[in-house]
C-alpha positions as CSV (number, residue, x, y, z in Angstrom):
1,M,-62.6,16.4,26.0
2,A,-60.7,18.4,23.4
3,A,-59.3,16.8,20.3
4,A,-55.6,16.6,20.3
5,L,-53.9,18.5,17.4
6,S,-51.2,16.7,15.8
7,E,-48.4,18.3,13.8
8,P,-46.3,16.4,11.4
9,V,-42.9,15.7,12.9
10,A,-40.0,16.3,10.6
11,A,-37.5,13.5,10.2
12,P,-34.2,14.3,12.0
13,R,-31.6,15.7,9.7
14,A,-28.2,14.2,9.4
15,R,-25.9,16.5,11.3
16,R,-23.1,18.0,9.2
17,A,-19.6,17.9,10.7
18,P,-18.3,21.4,11.4
19,H,-15.8,22.8,8.9
20,V,-12.7,24.2,10.6
21,A,-10.1,26.2,8.7
22,V,-6.7,26.5,10.4
23,L,-3.7,28.7,9.5
24,D,-0.3,28.2,11.0
25,S,3.1,28.3,9.5
26,N,4.4,25.6,11.8
27,P,3.7,22.1,10.2
28,A,3.9,20.5,13.7
29,I,1.0,22.6,14.9
30,L,-1.1,21.7,11.8
31,D,-0.3,18.0,12.3
32,Y,-1.4,18.3,16.0
33,I,-4.7,20.0,15.0
34,R,-5.3,17.3,12.4
35,R,-4.7,14.5,14.9
36,I,-7.0,15.9,17.6
37,L,-9.9,17.2,15.3
38,A,-9.9,15.0,12.2
39,D,-12.4,12.5,13.6
40,R,-14.9,15.2,14.6
41,C,-14.5,18.0,12.0
42,V,-13.9,18.6,8.3
43,L,-10.5,20.3,8.3
44,S,-8.8,22.7,5.9
45,L,-5.2,23.3,7.0
46,F,-3.1,26.1,5.6
47,S,0.4,27.4,6.0
48,H,0.0,30.6,4.0
49,P,-2.6,33.4,4.6
50,S,-3.4,33.7,0.9
51,E,-4.6,30.0,0.9
52,L,-6.9,30.7,3.9
53,I,-8.4,33.8,2.2
54,G,-9.4,31.7,-0.7
55,C,-11.1,29.1,1.6
56,V,-13.0,31.8,3.5
57,G,-14.3,33.3,0.3
58,R,-15.8,30.0,-0.9
59,H,-19.4,28.9,-0.1
60,P,-20.0,27.5,2.4
61,A,-17.5,29.4,4.5
62,P,-15.8,27.5,7.4
63,D,-17.8,27.3,10.6
64,L,-14.6,28.2,12.6
65,V,-11.3,29.8,11.6
66,L,-8.3,29.2,13.8
67,M,-5.2,31.2,13.0
68,D,-1.7,31.9,14.3
69,W,-1.7,35.7,14.7
70,L,2.0,35.9,14.0
71,T,2.6,34.2,10.7
72,A,6.1,33.8,9.3
73,E,5.3,36.4,6.7
74,N,4.2,38.9,9.3
75,N,5.8,38.8,12.8
76,T,4.1,42.0,14.0
77,G,0.5,40.9,13.9
78,V,-0.5,44.2,12.4
79,H,-1.5,42.8,9.0
80,S,-2.3,39.3,9.9
81,L,-5.1,38.8,7.4
């Protein structure tokens, strides 16, 4: 009978809540996102693209970025970010 090899088992890591950054110029949409995701995610909510750009440039970057393609400053979607 062969001897069983045992490997050390790592302790489970605490799972980090995902960081979601959201850009929308409509405060009602931002409030809706906050209400449905705040208990499951770390949220960063922005109404201006320049604020979002600052967030994305920090470390660690958000896990997910949700953005309104047609912001109030740019209704064409050509230069959204």
